CHARMM-style PDB file with segment names, atoms N, HN, CA, C and O in Angstrom:
ATOM      1  N   MET     1     137.655 101.130  25.961  1.00  0.00      PROA
ATOM      2  CA  MET     1     137.831 102.256  27.187  1.00  0.00      PROA
ATOM      3  C   MET     1     137.370 101.044  28.292  1.00  0.00      PROA
ATOM      4  O   MET     1     136.660 100.068  28.050  1.00  0.00      PROA
ATOM      5  N   PRO     2     138.036 101.442  29.647  1.00  0.00      PROA
ATOM      6  CA  PRO     2     137.903 100.632  30.872  1.00  0.00      PROA
ATOM      7  C   PRO     2     136.725 100.885  31.073  1.00  0.00      PROA
ATOM      8  O   PRO     2     136.331 101.925  30.546  1.00  0.00      PROA
ATOM      9  N   ARG     3     135.637 100.020  31.943  1.00  0.00      PROA
ATOM     10  HN  ARG     3     135.957  99.176  32.372  1.00  0.00      PROA
ATOM     11  CA  ARG     3     134.812 100.197  32.885  1.00  0.00      PROA
ATOM     12  C   ARG     3     135.186 100.929  33.827  1.00  0.00      PROA
ATOM     13  O   ARG     3     136.285 100.812  34.369  1.00  0.00      PROA
ATOM     14  N   LEU     4     134.048 102.039  34.235  1.00  0.00      PROA
ATOM     15  HN  LEU     4     133.155 102.134  33.795  1.00  0.00      PROA
ATOM     16  CA  LEU     4     134.235 102.800  35.405  1.00  0.00      PROA
ATOM     17  C   LEU     4     133.333 101.905  36.653  1.00  0.00      PROA
ATOM     18  O   LEU     4     132.507 101.016  36.450  1.00  0.00      PROA
ATOM     19  N   THR     5     133.712 102.365  37.752  1.00  0.00      PROA
ATOM     20  HN  THR     5     134.383 103.088  37.917  1.00  0.00      PROA
ATOM     21  CA  THR     5     132.816 101.895  38.840  1.00  0.00      PROA
ATOM     22  C   THR     5     131.517 103.067  38.482  1.00  0.00      PROA
ATOM     23  O   THR     5     131.558 103.831  37.518  1.00  0.00      PROA
ATOM     24  N   GLU     6     130.253 102.998  39.607  1.00  0.00      PROA
ATOM     25  HN  GLU     6     130.220 102.378  40.391  1.00  0.00      PROA
ATOM     26  CA  GLU     6     129.513 104.085  39.659  1.00  0.00      PROA
ATOM     27  C   GLU     6     129.966 104.598  40.726  1.00  0.00      PROA
ATOM     28  O   GLU     6     129.404 105.689  40.624  1.00  0.00      PROA
ATOM     29  N   GLN     7     130.443 104.654  41.506  1.00  0.00      PROA
ATOM     30  HN  GLN     7     130.900 103.768  41.588  1.00  0.00      PROA
ATOM     31  CA  GLN     7     131.383 105.715  42.340  1.00  0.00      PROA
ATOM     32  C   GLN     7     131.961 106.509  41.364  1.00  0.00      PROA
ATOM     33  O   GLN     7     131.331 107.522  41.059  1.00  0.00      PROA
ATOM     34  N   GLU     8     133.123 106.268  40.741  1.00  0.00      PROA
ATOM     35  HN  GLU     8     133.634 105.445  40.989  1.00  0.00      PROA
ATOM     36  CA  GLU     8     133.773 106.500  39.494  1.00  0.00      PROA
ATOM     37  C   GLU     8     132.772 107.681  38.776  1.00  0.00      PROA
ATOM     38  O   GLU     8     132.913 108.903  38.742  1.00  0.00      PROA
ATOM     39  N   LYS     9     132.150 107.171  38.449  1.00  0.00      PROA
ATOM     40  HN  LYS     9     132.036 106.178  38.476  1.00  0.00      PROA
ATOM     41  CA  LYS     9     131.564 108.101  37.324  1.00  0.00      PROA
ATOM     42  C   LYS     9     130.288 109.160  38.106  1.00  0.00      PROA
ATOM     43  O   LYS     9     129.556 109.985  37.561  1.00  0.00      PROA
ATOM     44  N   GLN    10     130.366 108.786  39.463  1.00  0.00      PROA
ATOM     45  HN  GLN    10     130.961 108.115  39.906  1.00  0.00      PROA
ATOM     46  CA  GLN    10     129.133 109.737  40.344  1.00  0.00      PROA
ATOM     47  C   GLN    10     130.681 111.039  40.646  1.00  0.00      PROA
ATOM     48  O   GLN    10     130.660 112.261  40.503  1.00  0.00      PROA
ATOM     49  N   GLU    11     131.666 110.279  41.016  1.00  0.00      PROA
ATOM     50  HN  GLU    11     131.683 109.286  41.132  1.00  0.00      PROA
ATOM     51  CA  GLU    11     132.912 111.673  40.949  1.00  0.00      PROA
ATOM     52  C   GLU    11     133.241 112.327  39.724  1.00  0.00      PROA
ATOM     53  O   GLU    11     133.306 113.550  39.848  1.00  0.00      PROA
ATOM     54  N   ILE    12     133.459 111.904  38.623  1.00  0.00      PROA
ATOM     55  HN  ILE    12     133.406 110.910  38.523  1.00  0.00      PROA
ATOM     56  CA  ILE    12     133.462 112.690  37.687  1.00  0.00      PROA
ATOM     57  C   ILE    12     132.525 113.747  37.731  1.00  0.00      PROA
ATOM     58  O   ILE    12     132.837 114.926  37.902  1.00  0.00      PROA
ATOM     59  N   LEU    13     130.858 113.129  37.506  1.00  0.00      PROA
ATOM     60  HN  LEU    13     130.605 112.171  37.367  1.00  0.00      PROA
ATOM     61  CA  LEU    13     130.483 113.921  37.463  1.00  0.00      PROA
ATOM     62  C   LEU    13     130.118 115.054  38.416  1.00  0.00      PROA
ATOM     63  O   LEU    13     129.561 115.967  37.805  1.00  0.00      PROA
ATOM     64  N   ARG    14     130.232 115.242  39.495  1.00  0.00      PROA
ATOM     65  HN  ARG    14     130.684 114.501  39.991  1.00  0.00      PROA
ATOM     66  CA  ARG    14     130.707 115.969  40.438  1.00  0.00      PROA
ATOM     67  C   ARG    14     132.182 116.862  39.842  1.00  0.00      PROA
ATOM     68  O   ARG    14     132.533 117.961  40.272  1.00  0.00      PROA
ATOM     69  N   TYR    15     132.732 116.243  39.005  1.00  0.00      PROA
ATOM     70  HN  TYR    15     132.447 115.350  38.656  1.00  0.00      PROA
ATOM     71  CA  TYR    15     134.014 117.810  39.135  1.00  0.00      PROA
ATOM     72  C   TYR    15     133.506 118.004  37.399  1.00  0.00      PROA
ATOM     73  O   TYR    15     133.711 119.182  37.105  1.00  0.00      PROA
ATOM     74  N   ILE    16     133.131 117.509  36.624  1.00  0.00      PROA
ATOM     75  HN  ILE    16     132.964 116.552  36.862  1.00  0.00      PROA
ATOM     76  CA  ILE    16     132.220 118.354  35.601  1.00  0.00      PROA
ATOM     77  C   ILE    16     131.375 119.073  36.300  1.00  0.00      PROA
ATOM     78  O   ILE    16     131.631 120.276  36.355  1.00  0.00      PROA
ATOM     79  N   GLU    17     130.351 118.656  36.904  1.00  0.00      PROA
ATOM     80  HN  GLU    17     130.144 117.679  36.860  1.00  0.00      PROA
ATOM     81  CA  GLU    17     129.300 120.157  37.404  1.00  0.00      PROA
ATOM     82  C   GLU    17     130.143 121.024  38.775  1.00  0.00      PROA
ATOM     83  O   GLU    17     129.500 121.408  39.752  1.00  0.00      PROA
ATOM     84  N   ALA    18     130.947 121.140  38.706  1.00  0.00      PROA
ATOM     85  HN  ALA    18     131.469 120.828  37.912  1.00  0.00      PROA
ATOM     86  CA  ALA    18     131.502 122.255  40.007  1.00  0.00      PROA
ATOM     87  C   ALA    18     132.563 123.047  38.921  1.00  0.00      PROA
ATOM     88  O   ALA    18     133.124 124.043  39.379  1.00  0.00      PROA
ATOM     89  N   ASP    19     132.892 122.634  37.405  1.00  0.00      PROA
ATOM     90  HN  ASP    19     132.437 121.825  37.033  1.00  0.00      PROA
ATOM     91  CA  ASP    19     133.571 123.278  36.424  1.00  0.00      PROA
ATOM     92  C   ASP    19     135.186 123.077  36.689  1.00  0.00      PROA
ATOM     93  O   ASP    19     136.126 123.612  36.102  1.00  0.00      PROA
ATOM     94  N   LYS    20     135.190 122.187  37.699  1.00  0.00      PROA
ATOM     95  HN  LYS    20     134.426 121.752  38.176  1.00  0.00      PROA
ATOM     96  CA  LYS    20     136.745 121.627  37.566  1.00  0.00      PROA
ATOM     97  C   LYS    20     137.632 120.481  36.762  1.00  0.00      PROA
ATOM     98  O   LYS    20     137.297 119.317  36.545  1.00  0.00      PROA
ATOM     99  N   PRO    21     138.640 121.027  36.451  1.00  0.00      PROA
ATOM    100  CA  PRO    21     139.829 119.634  36.001  1.00  0.00      PROA
ATOM    101  C   PRO    21     139.523 118.940  36.479  1.00  0.00      PROA
ATOM    102  O   PRO    21     139.483 119.162  37.689  1.00  0.00      PROA
ATOM    103  N   LEU    22     138.953 117.252  35.924  1.00  0.00      PROA
ATOM    104  HN  LEU    22     138.985 117.072  34.941  1.00  0.00      PROA
ATOM    105  CA  LEU    22     139.056 115.840  36.099  1.00  0.00      PROA
ATOM    106  C   LEU    22     140.842 115.275  36.581  1.00  0.00      PROA
ATOM    107  O   LEU    22     141.496 114.856  35.627  1.00  0.00      PROA
ATOM    108  N   PRO    23     141.347 115.274  37.563  1.00  0.00      PROA
ATOM    109  CA  PRO    23     141.909 114.598  37.524  1.00  0.00      PROA
ATOM    110  C   PRO    23     142.683 113.779  36.832  1.00  0.00      PROA
ATOM    111  O   PRO    23     142.080 113.135  35.973  1.00  0.00      PROA
ATOM    112  N   ASP    24     144.139 113.538  36.946  1.00  0.00      PROA
ATOM    113  HN  ASP    24     144.629 114.062  37.644  1.00  0.00      PROA
ATOM    114  CA  ASP    24     145.197 112.662  36.398  1.00  0.00      PROA
ATOM    115  C   ASP    24     144.381 111.437  36.117  1.00  0.00      PROA
ATOM    116  O   ASP    24     144.015 111.126  34.984  1.00  0.00      PROA
ATOM    117  N   LYS    25     144.086 110.690  37.315  1.00  0.00      PROA
ATOM    118  HN  LYS    25     144.383 110.943  38.236  1.00  0.00      PROA
ATOM    119  CA  LYS    25     143.889 109.250  37.274  1.00  0.00      PROA
ATOM    120  C   LYS    25     142.433 109.250  36.470  1.00  0.00      PROA
ATOM    121  O   LYS    25     142.099 108.066  36.517  1.00  0.00      PROA
ATOM    122  N   PHE    26     141.667 109.790  35.942  1.00  0.00      PROA
ATOM    123  HN  PHE    26     141.939 110.752  35.905  1.00  0.00      PROA
ATOM    124  CA  PHE    26     140.397 109.976  35.610  1.00  0.00      PROA
ATOM    125  C   PHE    26     140.541 110.130  34.086  1.00  0.00      PROA
ATOM    126  O   PHE    26     139.772 109.534  33.332  1.00  0.00      PROA
ATOM    127  N   ARG    27     141.743 111.104  33.528  1.00  0.00      PROA
ATOM    128  HN  ARG    27     142.367 111.588  34.141  1.00  0.00      PROA
ATOM    129  CA  ARG    27     141.828 111.137  32.474  1.00  0.00      PROA
ATOM    130  C   ARG    27     142.507 110.304  31.622  1.00  0.00      PROA
ATOM    131  O   ARG    27     142.514 110.069  30.413  1.00  0.00      PROA
ATOM    132  N   PHE    28     143.234 109.822  32.877  1.00  0.00      PROA
ATOM    133  HN  PHE    28     143.228 110.013  33.858  1.00  0.00      PROA
ATOM    134  CA  PHE    28     144.149 108.259  31.932  1.00  0.00      PROA
ATOM    135  C   PHE    28     143.006 107.033  32.047  1.00  0.00      PROA
ATOM    136  O   PHE    28     143.078 106.097  31.251  1.00  0.00      PROA
ATOM    137  N   LEU    29     142.197 107.062  32.827  1.00  0.00      PROA
ATOM    138  HN  LEU    29     142.139 107.822  33.473  1.00  0.00      PROA
ATOM    139  CA  LEU    29     140.631 106.060  32.654  1.00  0.00      PROA
ATOM    140  C   LEU    29     139.819 106.233  31.140  1.00  0.00      PROA
ATOM    141  O   LEU    29     139.233 105.485  30.358  1.00  0.00      PROA
ATOM    142  N   LEU    30     140.068 107.303  31.207  1.00  0.00      PROA
ATOM    143  HN  LEU    30     140.544 107.910  31.843  1.00  0.00      PROA
ATOM    144  CA  LEU    30     138.815 107.735  30.422  1.00  0.00      PROA
ATOM    145  C   LEU    30     139.650 107.681  28.738  1.00  0.00      PROA
ATOM    146  O   LEU    30     139.255 106.870  27.900  1.00  0.00      PROA
ATOM    147  N   PHE    31     140.381 108.292  28.548  1.00  0.00      PROA
ATOM    148  HN  PHE    31     140.701 108.950  29.229  1.00  0.00      PROA
ATOM    149  CA  PHE    31     141.241 108.453  27.210  1.00  0.00      PROA
ATOM    150  C   PHE    31     142.493 107.800  27.299  1.00  0.00      PROA
ATOM    151  O   PHE    31     143.556 108.360  27.033  1.00  0.00      PROA
ATOM    152  N   ALA    32     142.372 106.479  27.714  1.00  0.00      PROA
ATOM    153  HN  ALA    32     141.508 106.024  27.930  1.00  0.00      PROA
ATOM    154  CA  ALA    32     143.893 105.836  27.678  1.00  0.00      PROA
ATOM    155  C   ALA    32     144.140 105.235  26.591  1.00  0.00      PROA
ATOM    156  O   ALA    32     144.801 104.220  26.812  1.00  0.00      PROA
ATOM    157  N   ASP    33     143.812 105.464  25.022  1.00  0.00      PROA
ATOM    158  HN  ASP    33     143.275 106.289  24.842  1.00  0.00      PROA
ATOM    159  CA  ASP    33     144.609 105.371  24.124  1.00  0.00      PROA
ATOM    160  C   ASP    33     145.136 106.527  23.556  1.00  0.00      PROA
ATOM    161  O   ASP    33     145.538 106.483  22.394  1.00  0.00      PROA
ATOM    162  N   LYS    34     145.219 108.005  24.487  1.00  0.00      PROA
ATOM    163  HN  LYS    34     144.893 108.041  25.431  1.00  0.00      PROA
ATOM    164  CA  LYS    34     145.396 108.812  24.076  1.00  0.00      PROA
ATOM    165  C   LYS    34     147.020 109.201  25.069  1.00  0.00      PROA
ATOM    166  O   LYS    34     146.949 109.620  26.225  1.00  0.00      PROA
ATOM    167  N   ARG    35     148.114 109.009  24.492  1.00  0.00      PROA
ATOM    168  HN  ARG    35     148.171 108.668  23.553  1.00  0.00      PROA
ATOM    169  CA  ARG    35     148.965 108.951  25.296  1.00  0.00      PROA
ATOM    170  C   ARG    35     149.748 110.235  25.182  1.00  0.00      PROA
ATOM    171  O   ARG    35     150.657 110.202  24.352  1.00  0.00      PROA
ATOM    172  N   GLU    36     149.504 111.851  26.141  1.00  0.00      PROA
ATOM    173  HN  GLU    36     148.766 111.877  26.816  1.00  0.00      PROA
ATOM    174  CA  GLU    36     150.605 113.128  25.674  1.00  0.00      PROA
ATOM    175  C   GLU    36     151.301 113.566  27.111  1.00  0.00      PROA
ATOM    176  O   GLU    36     151.112 113.119  28.242  1.00  0.00      PROA
ATOM    177  N   VAL    37     151.703 114.046  26.892  1.00  0.00      PROA
ATOM    178  HN  VAL    37     151.857 114.410  25.973  1.00  0.00      PROA
ATOM    179  CA  VAL    37     152.939 114.250  27.578  1.00  0.00      PROA
ATOM    180  C   VAL    37     153.123 115.918  28.112  1.00  0.00      PROA
ATOM    181  O   VAL    37     153.436 116.480  27.063  1.00  0.00      PROA
ATOM    182  N   GLU    38     153.106 116.413  28.618  1.00  0.00      PROA
ATOM    183  HN  GLU    38     152.852 115.957  29.471  1.00  0.00      PROA
ATOM    184  CA  GLU    38     152.542 118.325  28.884  1.00  0.00      PROA
ATOM    185  C   GLU    38     153.680 118.691  29.726  1.00  0.00      PROA
ATOM    186  O   GLU    38     154.153 117.664  30.214  1.00  0.00      PROA
ATOM    187  N   LEU    39     154.266 119.667  30.068  1.00  0.00      PROA
ATOM    188  HN  LEU    39     153.883 120.501  29.672  1.00  0.00      PROA
ATOM    189  CA  LEU    39     155.187 120.746  30.911  1.00  0.00      PROA
ATOM    190  C   LEU    39     154.034 121.298  31.558  1.00  0.00      PROA
ATOM    191  O   LEU    39     153.213 121.772  30.772  1.00  0.00      PROA
ATOM    192  N   VAL    40     153.700 121.379  32.965  1.00  0.00      PROA
ATOM    193  HN  VAL    40     154.367 120.995  33.604  1.00  0.00      PROA
ATOM    194  CA  VAL    40     152.834 122.387  33.650  1.00  0.00      PROA
ATOM    195  C   VAL    40     153.499 122.618  34.731  1.00  0.00      PROA
ATOM    196  O   VAL    40     154.015 121.765  35.452  1.00  0.00      PROA
ATOM    197  N   TRP    41     153.512 124.136  34.924  1.00  0.00      PROA
ATOM    198  HN  TRP    41     153.093 124.830  34.338  1.00  0.00      PROA
ATOM    199  CA  TRP    41     154.439 125.134  35.717  1.00  0.00      PROA
ATOM    200  C   TRP    41     153.089 125.835  36.298  1.00  0.00      PROA
ATOM    201  O   TRP    41     152.047 125.724  35.652  1.00  0.00      PROA
ATOM    202  N   ASN    42     153.117 126.612  37.615  1.00  0.00      PROA
ATOM    203  HN  ASN    42     153.964 126.703  38.140  1.00  0.00      PROA
ATOM    204  CA  ASN    42     152.319 127.922  37.874  1.00  0.00      PROA
ATOM    205  C   ASN    42     152.981 129.065  36.797  1.00  0.00      PROA
ATOM    206  O   ASN    42     154.092 129.337  36.342  1.00  0.00      PROA
ATOM    207  N   GLY    43     151.509 129.585  36.679  1.00  0.00      PROA
ATOM    208  HN  GLY    43     150.607 129.365  37.049  1.00  0.00      PROA
ATOM    209  CA  GLY    43     152.645 130.636  35.850  1.00  0.00      PROA
ATOM    210  C   GLY    43     152.203 130.436  34.655  1.00  0.00      PROA
ATOM    211  O   GLY    43     152.087 131.419  33.923  1.00  0.00      PROA
ATOM    212  N   LYS    44     151.841 129.089  34.151  1.00  0.00      PROA
ATOM    213  HN  LYS    44     151.935 128.291  34.746  1.00  0.00      PROA
ATOM    214  CA  LYS    44     152.406 128.870  32.620  1.00  0.00      PROA
ATOM    215  C   LYS    44     150.898 128.995  31.827  1.00  0.00      PROA
ATOM    216  O   LYS    44     149.906 128.267  31.874  1.00  0.00      PROA
ATOM    217  N   THR    45     151.271 130.648  30.840  1.00  0.00      PROA
ATOM    218  HN  THR    45     152.076 131.239  30.802  1.00  0.00      PROA
ATOM    219  CA  THR    45     150.152 130.445  29.918  1.00  0.00      PROA
ATOM    220  C   THR    45     150.231 129.729  28.650  1.00  0.00      PROA
ATOM    221  O   THR    45     151.323 129.425  28.169  1.00  0.00      PROA
ATOM    222  N   SER    46     148.755 129.352  27.901  1.00  0.00      PROA
ATOM    223  HN  SER    46     147.868 129.599  28.292  1.00  0.00      PROA
ATOM    224  CA  SER    46     149.089 129.087  26.591  1.00  0.00      PROA
ATOM    225  C   SER    46     148.900 129.678  25.489  1.00  0.00      PROA
ATOM    226  O   SER    46     148.061 129.344  24.652  1.00  0.00      PROA
ATOM    227  N   GLU    47     150.005 131.011  25.370  1.00  0.00      PROA
ATOM    228  HN  GLU    47     150.686 131.282  26.050  1.00  0.00      PROA
ATOM    229  CA  GLU    47     149.955 132.012  24.925  1.00  0.00      PROA
ATOM    230  C   GLU    47     151.327 131.858  23.980  1.00  0.00      PROA
ATOM    231  O   GLU    47     152.405 131.616  24.523  1.00  0.00      PROA
ATOM    232  N   VAL    48     151.211 132.023  22.444  1.00  0.00      PROA
ATOM    233  HN  VAL    48     150.336 132.220  22.002  1.00  0.00      PROA
ATOM    234  CA  VAL    48     152.355 131.930  21.886  1.00  0.00      PROA
ATOM    235  C   VAL    48     153.170 132.636  21.162  1.00  0.00      PROA
ATOM    236  O   VAL    48     152.831 132.801  19.991  1.00  0.00      PROA
ATOM    237  N   SER    49     154.436 133.243  21.615  1.00  0.00      PROA
ATOM    238  HN  SER    49     154.712 133.109  22.567  1.00  0.00      PROA
ATOM    239  CA  SER    49     155.012 134.080  20.952  1.00  0.00      PROA
ATOM    240  C   SER    49     156.058 133.961  20.174  1.00  0.00      PROA
ATOM    241  O   SER    49     156.932 133.287  20.720  1.00  0.00      PROA
ATOM    242  N   ASN    50     156.473 134.515  18.620  1.00  0.00      PROA
ATOM    243  HN  ASN    50     155.763 135.062  18.177  1.00  0.00      PROA
ATOM    244  CA  ASN    50     157.403 133.935  17.903  1.00  0.00      PROA
ATOM    245  C   ASN    50     158.461 135.238  18.146  1.00  0.00      PROA
ATOM    246  O   ASN    50     158.146 136.426  18.201  1.00  0.00      PROA
ATOM    247  N   ILE    51     159.939 134.590  18.287  1.00  0.00      PROA
ATOM    248  HN  ILE    51     160.195 133.624  18.242  1.00  0.00      PROA
ATOM    249  CA  ILE    51     161.255 136.057  18.290  1.00  0.00      PROA
ATOM    250  C   ILE    51     161.853 135.594  17.737  1.00  0.00      PROA
ATOM    251  O   ILE    51     162.370 134.477  17.719  1.00  0.00      PROA
ATOM    252  N   VAL    52     161.875 136.943  16.836  1.00  0.00      PROA
ATOM    253  HN  VAL    52     161.455 137.850  16.850  1.00  0.00      PROA
ATOM    254  CA  VAL    52     163.025 136.889  14.883  1.00  0.00      PROA
ATOM    255  C   VAL    52     164.004 136.920  16.329  1.00  0.00      PROA
ATOM    256  O   VAL    52     163.713 137.466  17.393  1.00  0.00      PROA
ATOM    257  N   LEU    53     165.257 136.144  15.988  1.00  0.00      PROA
ATOM    258  HN  LEU    53     165.493 135.700  15.123  1.00  0.00      PROA
ATOM    259  CA  LEU    53     166.857 136.394  16.093  1.00  0.00      PROA
ATOM    260  C   LEU    53     167.392 136.655  15.053  1.00  0.00      PROA
ATOM    261  O   LEU    53     167.073 135.895  14.140  1.00  0.00      PROA
ATOM    262  N   PRO    54     168.271 137.634  14.740  1.00  0.00      PROA
ATOM    263  CA  PRO    54     169.535 137.716  14.000  1.00  0.00      PROA
ATOM    264  C   PRO    54     170.368 136.620  13.883  1.00  0.00      PROA
ATOM    265  O   PRO    54     171.144 136.432  14.820  1.00  0.00      PROA
ATOM    266  N   PHE    55     170.389 135.780  12.858  1.00  0.00      PROA
ATOM    267  HN  PHE    55     169.759 135.933  12.097  1.00  0.00      PROA
ATOM    268  CA  PHE    55     172.134 135.026  12.666  1.00  0.00      PROA
ATOM    269  C   PHE    55     173.134 135.361  13.394  1.00  0.00      PROA
ATOM    270  O   PHE    55     173.222 136.544  13.721  1.00  0.00      PROA
ATOM    271  N   GLN    56     174.027 134.519  13.785  1.00  0.00      PROA
ATOM    272  HN  GLN    56     173.956 133.557  13.520  1.00  0.00      PROA
ATOM    273  CA  GLN    56     175.456 134.561  14.420  1.00  0.00      PROA
ATOM    274  C   GLN    56     176.673 134.691  13.559  1.00  0.00      PROA
ATOM    275  O   GLN    56     176.920 133.510  13.315  1.00  0.00      PROA
ATOM    276  N   VAL    57     177.220 135.120  13.194  1.00  0.00      PROA
ATOM    277  HN  VAL    57     177.019 136.080  13.392  1.00  0.00      PROA
ATOM    278  CA  VAL    57     178.300 135.426  12.407  1.00  0.00      PROA
ATOM    279  C   VAL    57     179.373 134.321  12.918  1.00  0.00      PROA
ATOM    280  O   VAL    57     179.712 135.140  13.772  1.00  0.00      PROA
ATOM    281  N   ILE    58     179.839 133.709  13.062  1.00  0.00      PROA
ATOM    282  HN  ILE    58     179.564 133.045  12.367  1.00  0.00      PROA
ATOM    283  CA  ILE    58     181.560 132.968  13.773  1.00  0.00      PROA
ATOM    284  C   ILE    58     182.527 133.137  12.775  1.00  0.00      PROA
ATOM    285  O   ILE    58     182.138 132.794  11.659  1.00  0.00      PROA
ATOM    286  N   ARG    59     183.477 133.490  12.833  1.00  0.00      PROA
ATOM    287  HN  ARG    59     183.793 133.769  13.740  1.00  0.00      PROA
ATOM    288  CA  ARG    59     184.264 133.920  12.145  1.00  0.00      PROA
ATOM    289  C   ARG    59     185.781 133.421  12.384  1.00  0.00      PROA
ATOM    290  O   ARG    59     186.304 134.213  13.168  1.00  0.00      PROA
ATOM    291  N   GLY    60     186.667 132.426  12.010  1.00  0.00      PROA
ATOM    292  HN  GLY    60     186.242 131.783  11.373  1.00  0.00      PROA
ATOM    293  CA  GLY    60     187.702 131.811  12.196  1.00  0.00      PROA
ATOM    294  C   GLY    60     189.075 132.213  10.958  1.00  0.00      PROA
ATOM    295  O   GLY    60     189.153 132.391   9.743  1.00  0.00      PROA
ATOM    296  N   VAL    61     190.074 132.211  12.232  1.00  0.00      PROA
ATOM    297  HN  VAL    61     190.011 132.066  13.219  1.00  0.00      PROA
ATOM    298  CA  VAL    61     191.426 133.092  11.590  1.00  0.00      PROA
ATOM    299  C   VAL    61     192.364 131.804  11.562  1.00  0.00      PROA
ATOM    300  O   VAL    61     192.970 131.286  12.500  1.00  0.00      PROA
ATOM    301  N   GLY    62     192.314 131.455  10.299  1.00  0.00      PROA
ATOM    302  HN  GLY    62     191.822 131.876   9.537  1.00  0.00      PROA
ATOM    303  CA  GLY    62     193.687 129.773  10.579  1.00  0.00      PROA
ATOM    304  C   GLY    62     194.622 130.899   9.791  1.00  0.00      PROA
ATOM    305  O   GLY    62     194.405 131.840   9.028  1.00  0.00      PROA
ATOM    306  N   ALA    63     196.094 130.109  10.565  1.00  0.00      PROA
ATOM    307  HN  ALA    63     196.271 129.345  11.185  1.00  0.00      PROA
ATOM    308  CA  ALA    63     197.387 130.365  10.661  1.00  0.00      PROA
ATOM    309  C   ALA    63     197.627 129.316   9.447  1.00  0.00      PROA
ATOM    310  O   ALA    63     197.168 128.174   9.427  1.00  0.00      PROA
ATOM    311  N   ALA    64     198.480 129.945   8.376  1.00  0.00      PROA
ATOM    312  HN  ALA    64     198.853 130.873   8.392  1.00  0.00      PROA
ATOM    313  CA  ALA    64     198.881 128.861   6.893  1.00  0.00      PROA
ATOM    314  C   ALA    64     200.340 128.375   7.525  1.00  0.00      PROA
ATOM    315  O   ALA    64     201.167 129.220   7.867  1.00  0.00      PROA
ATOM    316  N   LEU    65     200.629 126.766   7.670  1.00  0.00      PROA
ATOM    317  HN  LEU    65     199.958 126.079   7.392  1.00  0.00      PROA
ATOM    318  CA  LEU    65     202.029 125.825   8.499  1.00  0.00      PROA
ATOM    319  C   LEU    65     202.465 125.986   7.279  1.00  0.00      PROA
ATOM    320  O   LEU    65     201.782 126.202   6.278  1.00  0.00      PROA
ATOM    321  N   GLY    66     203.963 125.850   7.382  1.00  0.00      PROA
ATOM    322  HN  GLY    66     204.517 125.675   8.196  1.00  0.00      PROA
ATOM    323  CA  GLY    66     204.536 126.099   6.273  1.00  0.00      PROA
ATOM    324  C   GLY    66     206.153 127.016   6.550  1.00  0.00      PROA
ATOM    325  OT1 GLY    66     206.850 127.343   5.589  1.00  0.00      PROA
TER     326      GLY     66
END
């Protein structure tokens, strides 16, 4: 793990004490070995939903040559 400056440590503590998420710069400094990608957008929830869809049958009609 890379060494953090005293200023960075104090800033991280302020975020933790305020119960706020850490900015990405700290997340990557603290967890450099774990690289994950996530799509984030306003209104995104962590709720998982399963949808059952019927299979679609595609039928083709072939013409015989001859």
